[in-house]
C-alpha positions in Angstrom: 258.3 139.6 22.5 256.4 136.9 23.3 256.5 135.2 19.6 260.0 135.1 20.1 260.0 133.4 23.1 257.8 130.8 21.7 260.0 130.6 18.7 262.7 129.5 20.6 260.9 127.4 22.6 259.5 125.5 19.7 262.9 125.2 18.5 264.4 123.8 21.1 261.3 121.0 21.3 261.7 120.4 17.9 265.9 120.0 18.1 265.6 117.8 21.0 263.0 115.6 19.0 265.8 115.3 16.0 269.0 114.5 18.1 266.5 111.7 20.2 266.3 110.0 17.3 269.4 110.7 15.2 267.7 113.2 13.1 269.6 117.1 11.7 268.7 119.1 14.5 269.1 122.9 12.8 266.4 120.9 10.1 263.7 120.2 12.5 264.0 123.5 14.4 263.4 125.3 11.1 260.8 123.5 10.5 259.3 124.5 14.2 259.7 128.1 12.9 258.2 127.8 9.9 255.1 125.6 11.2 254.7 128.4 14.3 255.2 131.6 11.4 252.9 129.6 9.0 250.2 129.2 11.6 250.4 133.0 12.4 250.4 133.8 8.9 247.0 132.0 7.9 245.2 132.8 11.0 246.7 136.3 10.6 244.8 136.7 7.1 242.3 134.9 7.9 241.4 137.1 10.6 241.9 140.4 8.6 239.7 138.3 5.7 236.9 138.1 7.7 237.4 141.7 9.6 237.2 143.1 6.0 234.1 141.0 4.5 232.0 142.1 7.7 232.9 145.3 8.8 235.5 146.8 6.4 235.2 150.4 8.5 237.2 148.7 11.3 240.1 148.1 9.2 241.2 151.8 9.2 242.1 151.7 12.9 244.1 148.4 13.3 246.8 147.9 15.8 248.1 144.7 16.6 250.9 145.7 18.3 250.0 145.1 22.0 248.2 142.0 23.7 244.7 141.4 22.4 242.5 138.8 22.6 243.3 138.1 18.9 247.1 137.9 19.5 246.3 135.5 22.7 244.2 133.3 20.2 246.6 133.2 17.6 249.5 132.5 20.0 247.3 129.3 21.3 246.4 128.6 17.7 249.9 128.6 16.7 251.3 126.4 19.9 248.5 123.6 19.0 249.8 123.5 15.4 253.3 123.3 16.9 252.8 120.4 19.4 250.5 118.6 16.8 253.3 118.4 14.0 255.2 117.5 16.7 253.2 114.8 17.8 252.9 113.2 14.1 256.8 113.4 13.7 257.7 111.8 16.8 255.1 109.0 15.6 256.9 108.8 12.2 260.6 108.5 13.8 259.3 105.4 15.9 257.7 103.5 13.1 261.1 104.2 11.2 263.2 102.8 14.1 260.3 99.8 14.8 261.5 99.0 10.8 264.9 99.4 11.0 266.5 95.8 10.0 269.4 96.7 12.2 267.1 96.2 15.0 265.8 92.6 14.1 269.9 91.8 13.6 270.7 92.5 17.1 267.6 90.8 18.6 268.7 87.6 17.1 271.5 87.0 19.6 269.3 88.3 22.4 266.9 84.9 21.6 267.0 81.6 23.4 266.3 79.1 21.0 
């Protein structure tokens, strides 16, 4: 249930970024969902492989439907991944805005020569 709220927040977070820079909002919202779910899957598979290698008998009674330390750690790692990709996109969009020639054209009339 908490993951659904995190996904909604990540979607809105990326959509606001896209709107600020004139990009398609839902594309970046889906990117946020993909980053979150991809990180969750990667962490889950990594932990499963680790548990399988170190203690194969413990895999028989696995139940991750509730709150556990592993779930909380995976949420934190996934949120950090979403935030990191957000920061990378924001830097990229700022660089794109600076490099647009239309900004240079608009600045021509502002200069007092």
